[in-house]
N, C-alpha and C positions, 0 to 999 in steps of 0.2 A: 447912151453915154452916161458916165457917172456924174451926179450932181450933188453938191453939198446941201444937206437939208438942215442940219443944226449941229451944235457942238455938244460934246459929252465930256463930263468931268472925269478924268482918270488920275487918281492920286491927288496931287496938288495942282496939276496943270490942266489946261484945256486942249483937247485934241480934235481937230476938224474931222468930222465923220462924213463919208461919202454915201449919199442916199441912205442914211440911217433911218431905220424904221423899227418898230417893236412888233414882235409876233407873240402868239400865245406860248406859254411854257411848254417845253417838250417833256415827254416821258423819259425817265432815267434809263429805261431799258429799250434797246433798239427793237424795231419791229421785225417780225419774222419775214424773211424774204419770200417765203412761200404763201404768205397771206395775201391772196389776190384782192380781198376787199379793202385792205389798207393802202395798197399801191405804194408801199414803202419797201425799198430794197437796200440791203446793206452791202456796200462795196468792199469786199474783203478778199476773196480769192477768185481766180479766173481759170476757166477751161478754154484754151485757145483753139478756135476752129481753123483759123488760117494765120499765117505770118507772111506779111507782104503779098497777100493775095494768093498764096500757095497753101493748099490743104495740109493740115497737120495730122499725121496718122495716130500719134499718141503724145501724151504729156511728156514722156521720156524723151521724145524727139525734140520737143520744145526746150526742155531743161538742158539737154546735152549740147545744144548748138545755138540756135537763134534766140532762144528764150532769154539768155543772158544779155542779148543785144537789143531787146525790145525797148523802144524809146517811148512809144505811145500805145496805150491800150484803149481800143474802142469797145466799151462794155455794153452788153445787151441786157434788157430786163427779162432774161430767161436763165434758168439754171439746169445743171445736169443732176443726176440722181444723188450726187455727193453734196449738193448745195453750192457748187462753184458756179459763178455767173459765166455765161458764155461770152466770148470776146474775140475780137480780131486784133492781132498784134502788128505793129509796124516798127521796123528797125531804124527808120529815119523820117524826118519831116517830108523828104522828097517822095518816098513811097506812099506816105499818108496822103499828100496832096494829089498824087496821081489817082488814088482810090476815090478821094472826095469828088474830083472832077467828073469821073464816070458815074459815081453814085448820085450826084446832083442831077445829071441828065436823066437817070432812071426815075428819080423821085418827081421830076417835073410833070410826068404823066400821071402821077398818083395823088399829088397834092394840088388842090384847086387854089389858084392865086387869090380868089375872092374870099377865101376862108378868113375868119377873124380869130383873134386870140392875143394873149399878152405878147408885147414886143420885146420883153426883157427876161433874162434869167435872174432868178432870185437866189442869193447865197446867204445861208443862215449860220449863226454862231453855234447853234445846238442841233442835235439830231431831230428828225421829224419836224423840220421847219420851225424850230423853237428859238426864242431869244430875238435879238436884233438882227437885221439883215440889210444887205445892200443889193442893188440891182444894176445890171449892165446890159446895154442894148447890142452893140456890135464893136468889133475890133479887139485889139490886144491891150491889156492894162496890167502893169506891175502894181500889185496891191500896195496901198499906203501902209505905213507902220501900224496904224490902228487896226488893220485887217490882215496883216501878214501872219500866216500860220494860225488862222482863227476859224476857217470855214469847216463846218461839220456836216452840212447837208445842203442840197440845192433842188430847185425845181426849174425846169428849162422853159425858155420862150416857146411860142408856137412854131411848128415847122413851116407855117406860111410866112413867118417873119425872118427866120434864119435857119441855118443847117445844123450847127452843133455848138456845144459848149465844152471847152477844155480847161482843166485845172493843170497848172504846171507847178512842180515842186520848188523851182527856183525862179528868180527874176531873169529877164532877158540879159542883163549884164553879167549874171552868174551862169549863163549857158542853158537856161531852161530846166535841165535835168529831165526826169521822166514826166510823162503826162498821162492823164486819164480823160477820155473823150466820151461825151454823151450826145448821140445823134438825136435831134429833137423829134424826128418822126417816130422814134422808139420810146422816148422818155417823157414827152409832153403829157401832163396830167398825172405823173408819177413823182415820187420823192426818192432821191438818191442819198442814202446815209453813208458817210465815210467811216470806215472801220480803222483799225490801228495803223495800217500802212498809209492811209490818206487823211485821217482825221487830224485837223489842225496842222496840215503840212503844206497847203497851197500858198505860193507867193506871187502867183500871176494867174490871170484869167484871160480866156480868148474865146470870142464868139464870132462865128462867121457864117 
């Protein structure tokens, strides 16, 4: 859950900050996604492997039909030869939830419940986990005004704690918009940097 830690001065007023912490300064240049040692990945462009669980033969097929309707992108920390991150697309929250239920059952046999790790996902104001950050344990949260359109990178909770973290471009009252989802079994121990399409664009977070 989000907890208020202290207040930060913004302009002439005081704004309550949720779980405000300070991190080390980030490098101005984003890390190379292919740099395995850094474990930093830039979320910029996607190569969809499936849409609603169905295999995609080509990107042309995605762009011509279902690609325009993709609501949530589950991004993987793997890339094709062009540098696009591999991803699964979902055209509705319903098809996403159906996938998650089956995937959770599969992962139960792979992830030991006794494993330990951070219980929360950390969201940072700068790339490479730089600047101030907030953390969130589980459930959906419309971001407060102090963090709306401010997230530039994140590191997920342990897969033994929760399944995934999703950034939504709009609040629930605004209809959510598009979402980008990070499965914790894929992303734990890695850093996801948001590029132009997602940098400072998130208005809500969801951990389940």
